[in-house]
N, C-alpha and C positions, 0 to 999 in steps of 0.2 A: 360382258365388265358389265361392274356397279362402283358408284365414286364414294355411295357411304353420304352421301347429300339427298336426305330422304327431300321427297317432291308434294307429298301428300300423305294423311293420316285417312288411311277406310274404314273398315270395320266388316269383317268377317260375318257375315251372317246366318251361313247355314253350315256344318260339316257333315257330310250324310255317308255311309258305306261305301265304299264303291273299287270292284278290285281286291289285290290286297289292303289299301289301304281309304282316304279319302278322298268328295270329293268337298270344294271349297268354295262357296258364294262368294265374292266378292263385295261390298260397292265400293264405288272409284269412284266416284260422282268429281270429287275434290278435284285428284286426281283425269278426270277428262278420260271417258274411254274412245275421242272419236278419233281414229286410223289406229286403235288398237287391231288386232285381228287374231285369229286362233293361232299357233305357235313363237309369238314372242315372251321374251322374259320378261318377266315384271320379280324386282325381290319383294319378298311381302317381307315386315320380318324379319330380315336380313338373308334370308330363305330363296334362291333363283327357283321361279316356279311355271310352267309353261301357257298358256292359255291356253286354253280347251274350246269355250265361249264367251261370248260376247251376249250379256241379256238385259238393254237399256242401261243402267248405271253400275250394272254386277259386271265382276268380267270373276270364272272358274276356271278355277285348277285341279289338275287332282295330285291326290300326296301321296306318295306309297308309304307301305312300311318302312320300311327302310328311311324318309326322310321322318317318319312320324319317329323314329327310334334316334334320332340324332337330334331330332327338334323342339322347340319349346313354343306352345300358342299357339301352334294351328290348327289345332283338332277339338277348337270349343270356339264358341262366337266372344268377338273382341273389338277391339279396335289394336290395327297395327299400323307398321310404317310401311308404305310401298314409295316402289324408286322403278321408272323406266330401265330399259339396258341405258350403259354408252352410247351412243352415237358416236363415228370416227371428229363432228364439228366440232362436240359440246366441248364443255368445261372442266379440265378436271381436277373442281375445287373442294375434293376430301382425298383419298389415297384408293388407290387399285384394288377395289373388291372384287372378292367372285360371283360371292350368294352361297361360296361352300361353306357350310357350318361346320366347326370346327373342336362344338363341346358348348355342353351349358352351364354357365354359369346362378350361383345364387348373390344373389344381393346382400349384406348382410351390413349398412349404412348406408341412409340417403336420405339427407339434412342441409338444411338451405346453411351459408358460409355465409354467405354478405350479406343484408340486409337492409341495404342501400339497392341493392340492384336482385337480389333475389337468387343468385349461382347457389351449384349443390354441388355438395360434393356425392362422387359417389362411388362404393369400391366395393365391387366385388369378389368371393372365394371363384376361382375357375379352375380346371382339373390341372393337376403341377406336370403333366405330359407340354399342355399348353404355353405355362408362366414362362419357358424358358425360350417362347417366342416373340414375349408379352416386355419392352425398354421404356424405360422413362424417357420424353419426351418424340416413343414412335410411339403408332396408330393400332387400333387395335375398331371390330366394329363390334358395335353394344344392337342387338335387335336392327342390324342395318345400318346404325348413326357412325358415322365416321368423325371420333375420337381421340384425342391427347394424352395419349397415359402423362398420369403425372410423377407416378411413383407404382413400386411392384416392392412387396413384401412375398412373403415362404409359399403364402396360401393364396394372396389378396393382389391384388392393384383399384389402382381408383384417378376415376380420371376426373373433369371440370366438370360439371351442364351450363351452359352462360345461362341467360333469360331466352334466346332467340329460339335456344336448341330445346329449351324445355316447353317452349308453344309451339315449335313450327313438329315435331315429334311425341311419340309415346313417350318418353325416357320419364314424364315431371310426373308420372302414375306408378311409379316403379316404388315401392317399401322396402322392408327389410325381411329377405323372404323372397320375394321376387324371381321367380328364373327368367333368365335371358339368355338370347343365343347370342354366341362369341363369333367372331372371324378372327384369329391372328394377321397379322401382317402378309401379306404375299412376297417382298422379296426379302424378307426376317425368314420365311421359309425355308426358302431357294439358299439361302445364305448357309443357314443352317444342318438341309441335307448336300452343301459344297463342302461343307465341312468337315464331315462325318465321313465321306470319299476320300479325303486324303491320310 
């Protein structure tokens, strides 16, 4: 489990064929790799991956074809949000995030909304099947970042990105057309499932 509170921004330095998928090497010096070992779980761009090797300041992960088919951004070099798995003693600053990406969204608007503080509004078109789990004032994870939903429309939702979030994550790099990993709120998913069973 994770919280959606990004601990560092790393960089996928390489993505090479391995098995039915890829082995990626992530430069993770900003996260700190002391104490990280093979078998640990790290959320990379919102996707829970298992460390298979630690090479100096790089963490290596095997990404299966299945994972590649339902995520974006793990198959190429570039900056990624990183969060180690939640420990029972950690504060839950965001919301419960499993690291199991539910779908891929597309940015339809990313623009500054407050000249004074530099906040941005981000509108994301989401798969229709996911929108039923996204509610105003609810939580959603975008590329592993826990965000509060501002509004929900028929095909998209909007969130506000404060300056801290823009500085501490990769979300400031998003522009119209960018694809992002989405994970809906775990509680919303279970409530919906219970409702269906009635």
